C-alpha positions, 0 to 999 in steps of 0.5 A, a space after each residue: 683742604 678744609 681747616 677742620 680736616 687738618 687734624 686736631 689743633 691740639 696736636 698740630 705744630 706750635 709755630 708753623 701752620 697746621 696746613 695750607 689750602 682751601 678758600 676763604 668762604 664764609 662757611 669755612 672761616 666760621 668753622 675755622 674760628 669755631 675750631 680755634 684756627 685762623 687764616 693768615 698769608 695766602 700763597 699759590 696753594 691758598 691760605 695758611 691755617 694757624 693755631 699757635 702755641 702759646 696763644 696771645 689773649 686778653 681777659 676783659 674782666 679785670 682789664 684796665 688801660 695802662 696809665 698812659 692810655 688812660 690819659 689819652 682816653 681822657 683827652 677830648 676829640 675822640 669819636 668812637 663808633 662800631 660797624 659804621 665803616 667796616 670796609 674802610 677799616 679793613 682797607 686801612 689795616 691792609 695799607 698799614 706798615 708792619 715792622 719786619 713785614 714787606 707787605 700785608 696778608 690782607 689781600 683783596 681776597 681777604 677783604 672780600 671774605 671778611 666783608 661778606 662775614 660782616 654783611 652776615 653779622 659775624 665780623 665787626 669793626 671799631 672806628 676812631 675819628 677826629 674831626 670826622 676823619 677816620 684815624 684808627 680802628 680795628 676789626 675781627 670776628 665775634 664767635 659766641 662770647 669770644 672776640 677774635 681780633 684780626 688787625 688794627 691801624 692808626 693814622 694818628 698817635 694812639 688811635 688804635 689804642 683808643 679803638 682797642 680800649 673801646 672794644 674791651 670795654 664794650 665786650 666786658 659790658 656785654 659778657 664777653 670775657 676773652 679776646 683772641 689776639 692770635 700772636 704776640 706783638 710788643 704793641 699787644 703786650 703793652 696793652 695787657 695781652 698775655 700768653 696762654 697754653 694752646 690747650 687752655 685757649 682751645 678749652 675756652 673756645 669750646 666753652 664760649 663758641 655757643 654762648 650768646 653775648 648780652 643783647 646789643 653788642 653789635 648793631 648787626 648780629 648773625 641772623 639779621 643780615 
């Protein structure tokens, strides 16, 4: 089942998957994200494909870190990089404990699929280290001037927040106005994410997916793999 053959996401279920099936090939994933659809848990019939309403997003233009995070960012010792260790970030996200979840949707199949997207310049990571040791990070998909966040992790307090703040600053600097956070969590909402109507989000996807961010956003970009 192709995610782009699941019908119009605007008319799909608000809190259930649009459908189930297909694989996680790069072409399928890119088409899905460009349609405002993302994969989640994989079962016997394949991955589920989602476009929830409302959608959790973050606007980069006027974002400011919350007061506590601003203090954290001023502390010395944080080492932030991008696209230096994508596989380790994804693997760490897969191991991270999630409140209310017994396991992870980031199966070996997902890790392999997004690793290939990274090699092709579509998926990217932010790494946070202390003393040279990876202690936090996040990864997601760049779709034109839209960044689609997938997952984050931390091994020390606030490390994932440092990665998030660094991501938002980088995106804003390179002309990317919107981060897709997919579904709301208390963690994301505390960082300044907001809820928007699915129709408004899909309008934004259509406007941003073919626009190019300013040069230098990521070390690896599509066409350079």
